[in-house]
CHARMM-style PDB file with segment names, atoms N, HN, CA, C and O in Angstrom:
ATOM      1  N   MET     1      27.100 -15.894 -33.917  1.00  0.00      PROA
ATOM      2  CA  MET     1      25.904 -15.023 -33.681  1.00  0.00      PROA
ATOM      3  C   MET     1      26.501 -13.936 -32.882  1.00  0.00      PROA
ATOM      4  O   MET     1      27.421 -14.209 -32.112  1.00  0.00      PROA
ATOM      5  N   ASP     2      26.092 -12.807 -32.985  1.00  0.00      PROA
ATOM      6  HN  ASP     2      25.344 -12.585 -33.611  1.00  0.00      PROA
ATOM      7  CA  ASP     2      26.693 -11.696 -32.308  1.00  0.00      PROA
ATOM      8  C   ASP     2      25.783 -11.372 -31.106  1.00  0.00      PROA
ATOM      9  O   ASP     2      24.589 -11.246 -31.375  1.00  0.00      PROA
ATOM     10  N   TYR     3      26.137 -11.228 -29.911  1.00  0.00      PROA
ATOM     11  HN  TYR     3      27.107 -11.331 -29.693  1.00  0.00      PROA
ATOM     12  CA  TYR     3      25.534 -10.898 -28.583  1.00  0.00      PROA
ATOM     13  C   TYR     3      24.462  -9.743 -28.974  1.00  0.00      PROA
ATOM     14  O   TYR     3      23.283 -10.000 -28.730  1.00  0.00      PROA
ATOM     15  N   ASP     4      24.794  -8.427 -29.591  1.00  0.00      PROA
ATOM     16  HN  ASP     4      25.752  -8.218 -29.789  1.00  0.00      PROA
ATOM     17  CA  ASP     4      24.091  -7.407 -29.925  1.00  0.00      PROA
ATOM     18  C   ASP     4      22.826  -8.090 -30.833  1.00  0.00      PROA
ATOM     19  O   ASP     4      21.627  -8.000 -30.567  1.00  0.00      PROA
ATOM     20  N   ASN     5      23.355  -8.697 -31.818  1.00  0.00      PROA
ATOM     21  HN  ASN     5      24.329  -8.770 -32.035  1.00  0.00      PROA
ATOM     22  CA  ASN     5      22.047  -9.115 -32.745  1.00  0.00      PROA
ATOM     23  C   ASN     5      21.105  -9.864 -31.997  1.00  0.00      PROA
ATOM     24  O   ASN     5      19.922  -9.541 -32.101  1.00  0.00      PROA
ATOM     25  N   ALA     6      21.460 -10.916 -31.176  1.00  0.00      PROA
ATOM     26  HN  ALA     6      22.421 -11.178 -31.092  1.00  0.00      PROA
ATOM     27  CA  ALA     6      20.530 -11.805 -30.423  1.00  0.00      PROA
ATOM     28  C   ALA     6      19.744 -10.880 -29.658  1.00  0.00      PROA
ATOM     29  O   ALA     6      18.526 -10.889 -29.831  1.00  0.00      PROA
ATOM     30  N   GLN     7      20.319  -9.991 -28.744  1.00  0.00      PROA
ATOM     31  HN  GLN     7      21.309  -9.984 -28.603  1.00  0.00      PROA
ATOM     32  CA  GLN     7      19.381  -8.890 -28.154  1.00  0.00      PROA
ATOM     33  C   GLN     7      18.520  -8.300 -28.685  1.00  0.00      PROA
ATOM     34  O   GLN     7      17.392  -8.241 -28.196  1.00  0.00      PROA
ATOM     35  N   ASP     8      18.850  -7.722 -29.817  1.00  0.00      PROA
ATOM     36  HN  ASP     8      19.766  -7.769 -30.214  1.00  0.00      PROA
ATOM     37  CA  ASP     8      17.962  -6.938 -30.732  1.00  0.00      PROA
ATOM     38  C   ASP     8      16.753  -7.958 -31.131  1.00  0.00      PROA
ATOM     39  O   ASP     8      15.589  -7.564 -31.057  1.00  0.00      PROA
ATOM     40  N   VAL     9      17.061  -9.254 -31.546  1.00  0.00      PROA
ATOM     41  HN  VAL     9      18.006  -9.574 -31.606  1.00  0.00      PROA
ATOM     42  CA  VAL     9      16.099 -10.217 -31.934  1.00  0.00      PROA
ATOM     43  C   VAL     9      15.068 -10.446 -30.859  1.00  0.00      PROA
ATOM     44  O   VAL     9      13.869 -10.312 -31.104  1.00  0.00      PROA
ATOM     45  N   ILE    10      15.550 -10.815 -29.588  1.00  0.00      PROA
ATOM     46  HN  ILE    10      16.524 -10.924 -29.389  1.00  0.00      PROA
ATOM     47  CA  ILE    10      14.933 -11.098 -28.489  1.00  0.00      PROA
ATOM     48  C   ILE    10      13.894  -9.879 -28.126  1.00  0.00      PROA
ATOM     49  O   ILE    10      12.695 -10.067 -27.919  1.00  0.00      PROA
ATOM     50  N   ILE    11      14.534  -8.613 -28.084  1.00  0.00      PROA
ATOM     51  HN  ILE    11      15.508  -8.459 -28.252  1.00  0.00      PROA
ATOM     52  CA  ILE    11      13.696  -7.444 -27.777  1.00  0.00      PROA
ATOM     53  C   ILE    11      12.526  -7.273 -28.922  1.00  0.00      PROA
ATOM     54  O   ILE    11      11.418  -6.897 -28.540  1.00  0.00      PROA
ATOM     55  N   THR    12      12.718  -7.506 -30.130  1.00  0.00      PROA
ATOM     56  HN  THR    12      13.618  -7.812 -30.441  1.00  0.00      PROA
ATOM     57  CA  THR    12      11.699  -7.184 -30.937  1.00  0.00      PROA
ATOM     58  C   THR    12      10.753  -8.295 -30.943  1.00  0.00      PROA
ATOM     59  O   THR    12       9.600  -8.027 -31.279  1.00  0.00      PROA
ATOM     60  N   ILE    13      11.056  -9.546 -30.616  1.00  0.00      PROA
ATOM     61  HN  ILE    13      11.993  -9.764 -30.343  1.00  0.00      PROA
ATOM     62  CA  ILE    13      10.069 -10.904 -30.365  1.00  0.00      PROA
ATOM     63  C   ILE    13       9.067 -10.272 -29.160  1.00  0.00      PROA
ATOM     64  O   ILE    13       7.842 -10.190 -29.256  1.00  0.00      PROA
ATOM     65  N   LEU    14       9.839  -9.867 -28.059  1.00  0.00      PROA
ATOM     66  HN  LEU    14      10.833  -9.934 -27.981  1.00  0.00      PROA
ATOM     67  CA  LEU    14       8.934  -9.483 -26.814  1.00  0.00      PROA
ATOM     68  C   LEU    14       8.145  -8.313 -27.101  1.00  0.00      PROA
ATOM     69  O   LEU    14       7.182  -8.085 -26.368  1.00  0.00      PROA
ATOM     70  N   GLU    15       8.417  -7.504 -28.096  1.00  0.00      PROA
ATOM     71  HN  GLU    15       9.198  -7.689 -28.691  1.00  0.00      PROA
ATOM     72  CA  GLU    15       7.617  -6.095 -28.272  1.00  0.00      PROA
ATOM     73  C   GLU    15       6.394  -6.935 -29.284  1.00  0.00      PROA
ATOM     74  O   GLU    15       5.201  -6.692 -29.106  1.00  0.00      PROA
ATOM     75  N   VAL    16       6.746  -7.689 -30.085  1.00  0.00      PROA
ATOM     76  HN  VAL    16       7.716  -7.886 -30.229  1.00  0.00      PROA
ATOM     77  CA  VAL    16       5.655  -8.136 -30.909  1.00  0.00      PROA
ATOM     78  C   VAL    16       4.628  -9.081 -30.097  1.00  0.00      PROA
ATOM     79  O   VAL    16       3.404  -9.040 -30.222  1.00  0.00      PROA
ATOM     80  N   THR    17       5.330  -9.914 -29.266  1.00  0.00      PROA
ATOM     81  HN  THR    17       6.325  -9.947 -29.165  1.00  0.00      PROA
ATOM     82  CA  THR    17       4.262 -10.616 -28.450  1.00  0.00      PROA
ATOM     83  C   THR    17       3.450  -9.979 -27.393  1.00  0.00      PROA
ATOM     84  O   THR    17       2.350 -10.421 -27.062  1.00  0.00      PROA
ATOM     85  N   THR    18       4.007  -8.925 -26.859  1.00  0.00      PROA
ATOM     86  HN  THR    18       4.900  -8.565 -27.128  1.00  0.00      PROA
ATOM     87  CA  THR    18       3.295  -7.794 -26.031  1.00  0.00      PROA
ATOM     88  C   THR    18       1.917  -7.131 -26.952  1.00  0.00      PROA
ATOM     89  O   THR    18       0.735  -7.059 -26.619  1.00  0.00      PROA
ATOM     90  N   SER    19       2.472  -6.779 -27.983  1.00  0.00      PROA
ATOM     91  HN  SER    19       3.433  -6.838 -28.254  1.00  0.00      PROA
ATOM     92  CA  SER    19       1.513  -5.928 -28.848  1.00  0.00      PROA
ATOM     93  C   SER    19       0.321  -6.984 -29.381  1.00  0.00      PROA
ATOM     94  O   SER    19      -0.791  -6.502 -29.597  1.00  0.00      PROA
ATOM     95  N   ILE    20       0.537  -8.400 -29.592  1.00  0.00      PROA
ATOM     96  HN  ILE    20       1.440  -8.792 -29.417  1.00  0.00      PROA
ATOM     97  CA  ILE    20      -0.372  -9.204 -29.913  1.00  0.00      PROA
ATOM     98  C   ILE    20      -1.461  -9.609 -28.751  1.00  0.00      PROA
ATOM     99  O   ILE    20      -2.675  -9.774 -28.867  1.00  0.00      PROA
ATOM    100  N   LEU    21      -0.679  -9.707 -27.675  1.00  0.00      PROA
ATOM    101  HN  LEU    21       0.308  -9.573 -27.581  1.00  0.00      PROA
ATOM    102  CA  LEU    21      -1.388  -9.932 -26.441  1.00  0.00      PROA
ATOM    103  C   LEU    21      -2.268  -8.755 -26.237  1.00  0.00      PROA
ATOM    104  O   LEU    21      -3.453  -8.968 -25.981  1.00  0.00      PROA
ATOM    105  N   LYS    22      -1.856  -7.617 -26.314  1.00  0.00      PROA
ATOM    106  HN  LYS    22      -0.893  -7.444 -26.522  1.00  0.00      PROA
ATOM    107  CA  LYS    22      -2.825  -6.354 -26.061  1.00  0.00      PROA
ATOM    108  C   LYS    22      -3.943  -6.345 -27.038  1.00  0.00      PROA
ATOM    109  O   LYS    22      -5.055  -5.950 -26.690  1.00  0.00      PROA
ATOM    110  N   GLY    23      -3.682  -6.796 -28.346  1.00  0.00      PROA
ATOM    111  HN  GLY    23      -2.778  -7.117 -28.629  1.00  0.00      PROA
ATOM    112  CA  GLY    23      -4.497  -6.773 -29.553  1.00  0.00      PROA
ATOM    113  C   GLY    23      -5.785  -7.801 -29.170  1.00  0.00      PROA
ATOM    114  O   GLY    23      -6.960  -7.587 -29.469  1.00  0.00      PROA
ATOM    115  N   ILE    24      -5.307  -8.874 -28.494  1.00  0.00      PROA
ATOM    116  HN  ILE    24      -4.353  -9.047 -28.251  1.00  0.00      PROA
ATOM    117  CA  ILE    24      -6.251 -10.079 -28.203  1.00  0.00      PROA
ATOM    118  C   ILE    24      -7.062  -9.671 -27.119  1.00  0.00      PROA
ATOM    119  O   ILE    24      -8.250  -9.991 -27.158  1.00  0.00      PROA
ATOM    120  N   LYS    25      -6.583  -8.946 -26.046  1.00  0.00      PROA
ATOM    121  HN  LYS    25      -5.618  -8.687 -26.014  1.00  0.00      PROA
ATOM    122  CA  LYS    25      -7.240  -8.340 -24.895  1.00  0.00      PROA
ATOM    123  C   LYS    25      -8.508  -7.343 -25.552  1.00  0.00      PROA
ATOM    124  O   LYS    25      -9.680  -7.435 -25.190  1.00  0.00      PROA
ATOM    125  N   LYS    26      -8.028  -6.430 -26.539  1.00  0.00      PROA
ATOM    126  HN  LYS    26      -7.076  -6.355 -26.833  1.00  0.00      PROA
ATOM    127  CA  LYS    26      -9.059  -5.566 -27.083  1.00  0.00      PROA
ATOM    128  C   LYS    26      -9.973  -6.214 -27.780  1.00  0.00      PROA
ATOM    129  O   LYS    26     -11.150  -5.869 -27.678  1.00  0.00      PROA
ATOM    130  N   LEU    27      -9.582  -7.305 -28.642  1.00  0.00      PROA
ATOM    131  HN  LEU    27      -8.625  -7.585 -28.724  1.00  0.00      PROA
ATOM    132  CA  LEU    27     -10.672  -8.013 -29.486  1.00  0.00      PROA
ATOM    133  C   LEU    27     -11.675  -8.737 -28.419  1.00  0.00      PROA
ATOM    134  O   LEU    27     -12.888  -8.764 -28.624  1.00  0.00      PROA
ATOM    135  N   ARG    28     -11.041  -9.354 -27.200  1.00  0.00      PROA
ATOM    136  HN  ARG    28     -10.056  -9.333 -27.033  1.00  0.00      PROA
ATOM    137  CA  ARG    28     -12.031 -10.098 -26.447  1.00  0.00      PROA
ATOM    138  C   ARG    28     -12.910  -9.063 -25.805  1.00  0.00      PROA
ATOM    139  O   ARG    28     -14.095  -9.366 -25.669  1.00  0.00      PROA
ATOM    140  N   GLY    29     -12.514  -7.911 -25.399  1.00  0.00      PROA
ATOM    141  HN  GLY    29     -11.551  -7.664 -25.509  1.00  0.00      PROA
ATOM    142  CA  GLY    29     -13.232  -6.775 -24.843  1.00  0.00      PROA
ATOM    143  C   GLY    29     -14.415  -6.572 -25.683  1.00  0.00      PROA
ATOM    144  O   GLY    29     -15.558  -6.710 -25.248  1.00  0.00      PROA
ATOM    145  N   ILE    30     -14.097  -6.198 -27.052  1.00  0.00      PROA
ATOM    146  HN  ILE    30     -13.168  -6.086 -27.405  1.00  0.00      PROA
ATOM    147  CA  ILE    30     -15.156  -5.980 -28.040  1.00  0.00      PROA
ATOM    148  C   ILE    30     -16.250  -7.075 -28.180  1.00  0.00      PROA
ATOM    149  O   ILE    30     -17.445  -6.802 -28.297  1.00  0.00      PROA
ATOM    150  N   PHE    31     -15.679  -8.503 -28.155  1.00  0.00      PROA
ATOM    151  HN  PHE    31     -14.708  -8.724 -28.059  1.00  0.00      PROA
ATOM    152  CA  PHE    31     -16.591  -9.602 -28.324  1.00  0.00      PROA
ATOM    153  C   PHE    31     -17.516  -9.593 -27.136  1.00  0.00      PROA
ATOM    154  O   PHE    31     -18.688  -9.947 -27.265  1.00  0.00      PROA
ATOM    155  N   VAL    32     -17.013  -9.193 -25.967  1.00  0.00      PROA
ATOM    156  HN  VAL    32     -16.061  -8.906 -25.862  1.00  0.00      PROA
ATOM    157  CA  VAL    32     -17.850  -9.330 -24.580  1.00  0.00      PROA
ATOM    158  C   VAL    32     -18.905  -8.187 -24.702  1.00  0.00      PROA
ATOM    159  O   VAL    32     -20.044  -8.384 -24.278  1.00  0.00      PROA
ATOM    160  N   LYS    33     -18.543  -6.951 -25.291  1.00  0.00      PROA
ATOM    161  HN  LYS    33     -17.617  -6.791 -25.634  1.00  0.00      PROA
ATOM    162  CA  LYS    33     -19.524  -5.889 -25.335  1.00  0.00      PROA
ATOM    163  C   LYS    33     -20.590  -6.206 -26.318  1.00  0.00      PROA
ATOM    164  O   LYS    33     -21.760  -5.910 -26.076  1.00  0.00      PROA
ATOM    165  N   ALA    34     -20.194  -6.862 -27.540  1.00  0.00      PROA
ATOM    166  HN  ALA    34     -19.243  -7.102 -27.737  1.00  0.00      PROA
ATOM    167  CA  ALA    34     -21.163  -7.242 -28.448  1.00  0.00      PROA
ATOM    168  C   ALA    34     -22.112  -8.191 -28.104  1.00  0.00      PROA
ATOM    169  O   ALA    34     -23.288  -8.137 -28.465  1.00  0.00      PROA
ATOM    170  N   LYS    35     -21.574  -9.152 -27.337  1.00  0.00      PROA
ATOM    171  HN  LYS    35     -20.619  -9.196 -27.044  1.00  0.00      PROA
ATOM    172  CA  LYS    35     -22.449 -10.245 -26.805  1.00  0.00      PROA
ATOM    173  C   LYS    35     -23.609 -10.000 -25.778  1.00  0.00      PROA
ATOM    174  O   LYS    35     -24.635 -10.672 -25.670  1.00  0.00      PROA
ATOM    175  N   LYS    36     -23.219  -8.842 -25.008  1.00  0.00      PROA
ATOM    176  HN  LYS    36     -22.386  -8.296 -25.096  1.00  0.00      PROA
ATOM    177  CA  LYS    36     -24.180  -8.437 -23.973  1.00  0.00      PROA
ATOM    178  C   LYS    36     -25.402  -7.638 -24.636  1.00  0.00      PROA
ATOM    179  OT1 LYS    36     -26.317  -7.213 -23.930  1.00  0.00      PROA
TER     180      LYS     36
END
């Protein structure tokens, strides 16, 4: 496995995880507002 390829995979995984976490935070905020 090439180092460049591995780096690309790691970067994409990090980007996906960060975007998912941001989405979860947004959803939580919406649920909290809806409950109030």
